[in-house]
N, C-alpha and C positions, 0 to 999 in steps of 0.2 A: 504494500500500500504506500503510495506516494503522498507526502504531506506538503502542501504549499505554504508559502510564507504566512498567510493569514490564518493558518490552522485548518483550512477546508481541505478535506481529502479528495483525491481524484475520483473515487467511486461516487462521492456525493455530488460532484460537479456533473458527472455523466448522468446520474439519476435525475438531477434538476434539469438538465438539458433535454432528456427524454420526456419528462413531465411537461416542460414548456412546449416541446414540439407537438405533443398530443393535444395540449390545450389550444395551441394556435390552430391546428387542423380542425378542432371542434368548433371554435369560434368562426373560422373561415366557412365551414359548412353551414353553420346557423345563419350567418350574414348573407351568404349566397342564396339560401332558401328564402330569406325575408326580403331580398332586394331584386334579384335578377332571375327569377324562375322562368321568365318568358323572354328575356332579352337575347336576341340571336347574334348580336354584334356583326350583322351583315352576312353571316355564313349560310343562312337558310331562312325560309318563311314558315317554319313549322309552328303549330300552336304550343307545343311543349318543347323544352330544351333539356339538354343532358347535363347541364352544369351542376344542379343539386345532387344528381345521382353520382357524378364523378367526385364531388366534394365529400359526399357521404362515404364512398369507398375509401377515399384518402384518410378520412377520420377513423373509420373502423380498422383499417390496416395499421395505422399508427398506434391505435389503442391496443390492438392485438399483439404487436411486436415490441412496443416500446413502454407500455404502461404496466405497472405491477398490479393494478386493479383488474380483476377478472372481467372479461367482456361478457355482457349479458346477451344471450341468444335464445329468446323465447321460442320454443319449438313450433308453436302454431304460426308464428310470423315467418317461418321458413317454408311453409306450405306453398305460397305463390311462386317459389322458385321452380317448382315442378312444371306448371304450365309455361313458365318463362323459358325453360330449357326446351320443352317440346316445340314451342313456337320458334325458337332460335334454330332448331334442327330443320323445321319446315322451311324457314326463311333461307337457310343455306342451300337446301335442296331445290327450292322453287325460285329463289332470287327476288321474291316479291317484297317491296318496301313495306307493305301492310303487315307482313309477318314479322319483319324486324321491329316495327313499331309495337306490335303486340308483345313481343318478347321483352322489349325495353320497359313497357308498362308494368308487366308482372314482376320483373326484377326490381323496379321502383317500389312496388307494393310490398316487397319483402325488405329490401335494403334500407329504404328511407325511415320507416317506423323504428327499425332496430337502431339505426344511427341516432335518431332523436331520443329514443329511450335511454341509450347510453350517455348521450350528452346531458340529459336532464339529471340522471343519477350522479354524474360527476360535478356539474357546474350549476345546477338549479335551473329555474325556468326563465331567467333573464328577461324580465318584462321591460327593463330599460331599453334593451335592444329593439323590442317591439314598438316602443314609443318612438325611437329613432327611425325605425322603418316606416311607421305611419306618417311621421313628419316629412320624410323624404318623398314618399309617394304623393302626398297631398301637395307639397310644394311644386313638384314636377307637373302635376295635374293642373294646378293654378296657372303655371307658366304656359301650358298648352292652351288653356281656356283663354288666356289673354293674347294668344298668338305669338308668344315669345320663344316657343320651342316646338319643333316638329321632329318627331322620330320616324325613321323608316319602318317599313313592314307593319304598319298599323292599318286596321280596317274600321273606319268610322266616318260618320258625316256629322254635320252640325247638330242635327236633331237627335243624334244618338249620344252625344256627349264626348268627353275626352277619355284617353286610355291610360295616362301616366306611363308606367313601365310595362303594361300589358299589351297584348295584340289587339284587343277590342274592348269596348266599354263594359260588356257583361263580365269579362274576366277581371277587369279592374274592380268591379263590384264584388265578385266572388272573393278576390284577394282581401278586400276590406272586411268582408263578413267573417272569413275564417281567421283573419288577424285579430279581430275583436273577440271572437270565440276563444282563441288561444290565450288572449290577455286575461279573460275571465275564468278560464278553465282551471279547476283545482283550487281556487280561492274559497276560503270558508266565508269571508265577508265580501260578497260581490257588490253590495250597494254602498259604495264609498264615493266621495267627490271625484277622486282621480278616475275611478272606473266610469262614472257618469260622463266626465269630460271626454274620455277616450271613445265611449259609445256615441256621444253627440257628434264628435268630429267625423267618425266613420259614417254615421247615418247621413249627415249633411253632405259629405263628399259623394256618397252614393246618389243622393237626391239631386244635388246641384251640379256635380262635376261628371260623374259617370252616367247619370240619368238612366240608371238601369232599372227597368220595370220588373226584371226577373227577381231582384233581391228584395223588393219592398214587401211582398207577401210573407217572406220568411222572417224579415225583421218584425213585421206585425205579429206573426205567430210566436216568435221568440219573446216579444214583449208581453203577449197574452199569457204565455206559460209562466213568465216571471211574475205577473200579477197574481195568477192562480197560486204559484208557489208562496208568495208573500201572504196571501189571505188564508190559504188552507193549511200550509205547513208551518209557517212562521207566525201566523196570526198577527201580522204587522200591517195594520191598515194604513199607517203613514207612508211606508215604503211603496205600497200599492198605489196610493194616491199620487206620490211623486212620479212613479213610472208612467201612470196614466197621463199626468200633466205634461211630462216630457214628450210622450207620443202625440198628444193633441197640439202642443206647441210646434213640434217638427212638421206636422201636417199643415198647420196654418202658415208657417214660414214658406213651405213649398207652394201652397196655394197663392200666397201673396206675390211671390217672385214670378210665378207662371200665369198670374191672372190675366195679364195683357197679351199673352201669346196665343196664337191660333193653333188649332189641332194640326194643321199642315206643317207648322214649323217645328213643334216640339212633340216628339213621338210619345213621350210618357204622358203628356196632357191628353193626347188623342186616346190612348189606351185607358187612362183613368176615366175619361168621359164615357167611353163605350161601356166600361165595367159598371159605372154608376147608373147609366140610363138603360142598358140592355141586359146586364147580367154577365156572369163569368163565361157562360157558353158562347154568347155572341162575341165576347172578347177573344176567345181562343179561335173562333171561326173567322174572325175578321182580320186577324193578324197572322201572316204567314209564318213568321219566326216563332210565335207562341204555339201555333198549330204543330210546327215541325218538332218543337221540343216535347210537346205532349205526345206526339206519335212515337218519339224515341223513349218515352217512359212506358207506354203501353205495349208496344211491339215486342221488346225483348222478353217480357214475361209471357205474353201470348205465344211467341215462338218457342220459348223454353218448354212450355206445356205441350205444344205440338210436337216437340222433339223428344218428349218423354224424359225431360231433364238431362238429356245427353248433350255434350258440348256442340256448339254450332259455330259457323264462320260467317263472314260478312256477306257471302253470296246467298246463303240460306236466309240471312236476316233480311236482305232486300226482297226475297220472295215473300217472306211473311209480311213485310211492310206493304207489298202490293195487295195482299189479302186483306189487310186492315184498311187499305185505301178503298178497295171495292166494297167493303162493309160500310164505309162511311159515305159512299156514293159521291154526292155533289159537294161534300165538304172539302175534298182535296183541292190543293192549289196546283196540281199537276204532278205527274209521276216523276220521281227522282231516284237516282241510284247513289247510295251512300258508300263511303269508303271507311266509315267508322261508326260506332254506336255512341250517340251523344247522351250517355247516362252512365255515371260511375257504377252504380249498383246494377243497372240493367245490363251493362256490358259484362260485368263479373258473372252474373247468373247465366246469361246467354252463352258466353264464350266458354265457360267452365262447367255449365250445367249444375248437376246436384253437388259437385265438388265445390263450386263457387258459393253455393247457398250454405253448405256446411261450414266453409271458412268464415263467412260473414256471421253466422250464428255463434261460432266459437269466439269471434272477435267481440261481438256484443256481450257475451258472457264474461269475457275477460275485462271489459270496461265497466260492467254493471256492479254497483255496490249494494244493490238491494233496496236502496232508498228511493222514495217516490220522486224526489227531485232529479236524481240521476236517470230515472226512467223517462221523465219529461225530456231531459237532455238528449238521451239516445233516440227517442222518438223524433225529435227535431233533426238530429243528425241523419237518421235513416231517410226522412222525407227530403232532406237537402241533397243527399247522395243519389237520389233518383234523377236529379237534374244533370245538366251537361258539365260535370266536373271532370277534367282530364285525369286519367289514372296516374300521370306523372306529376301532378300538382303537389308540391311538398307539404303545404300547410294542412292538407287533409290528414297526413300521417303525423304531423305534430299534434293535432287534436287527439288522434288515437293514442299517441305516446303520453300526452298529458293525462288523459283519462285512465289509462292503464297504470301509470305511475301513481296517481292519486289514490287508486284503490289498493295497490300493493307496491310500495316503493322498492322492495327487493325482488321483484318478479324475475323469474328465470325461465 
């Protein structure tokens, strides 16, 4: 053993260097996931990017070989590796890009939650970084709204809102929703001034910047469940009134800001007016984007039942979507051929069949604490995962890791 002049031994320096390396890789992974999950840097125009996955691999490998703390590898989170390997073999054999994308999706479904779980176990939940992430995304969105910044490979128009660091406004809204969820997840005292401010900024950004009609029903449902939680479980009328006041104030702010705009200019105004005047059915049938999203929720489960819960591919999915289209007759906006299923849970169940359903049931069991409040949370999560959430989106798996860790910090 070599002793240096200051009394620090060489093994201690090596150990400290290894610890610092693992910590750096962990923070790098966390920051990449919270800042650039969709930024392509001009390499491609894909909806999902590989950066969080590569950063997760770097962190896990550094923790495996350099850290003295044992790497946590929950067995049930290794299950998605199997369809990932099968899709990768199929991709190598066929050369189809769709198969490579499916393989990457299921590798992400395994690697990302394991990486987040190990990060949380080592360094905590780091909500300060979430505040920094929210600030960064909102500042960039404001700059885009004012016309000061234009990013390449974005898909939006004036009536749809800005995108910040996402490829389209709905993804910007999805990011804000999940970031808010992760900020609140695992906290025993959710109703604090700091949490209220975080939620307010996220909601106003969705309403005023992203203008995402997709997210508003889920925020409304989330607030409704929070009110029920306050009244039934905590018996706290004051908190319930505060939440209700916050919802009404947000709605009035939105109505005030959009009051002078015509339906033709602002899409969210048109959708809101249709919903209020003609009901939810007319809203779905009058909006092609909304109808398409609804089709991608229904068709995967319809197709999975028709397949007797055996795994299916995108070709058979398109066949089932035609059947659903014929069933809906004049409701269709025209026959389309899809290259992916735009539903996180729908894609899992359709592509993996009974095995995907079993995996999700196990996942819910691992996140469930048995409390009614957690049941509300998992119900909202399941409903949201029916929507067009990409499988490679990292904040989904941060929610999983947060909820698993809050139930059993030492999970293996």
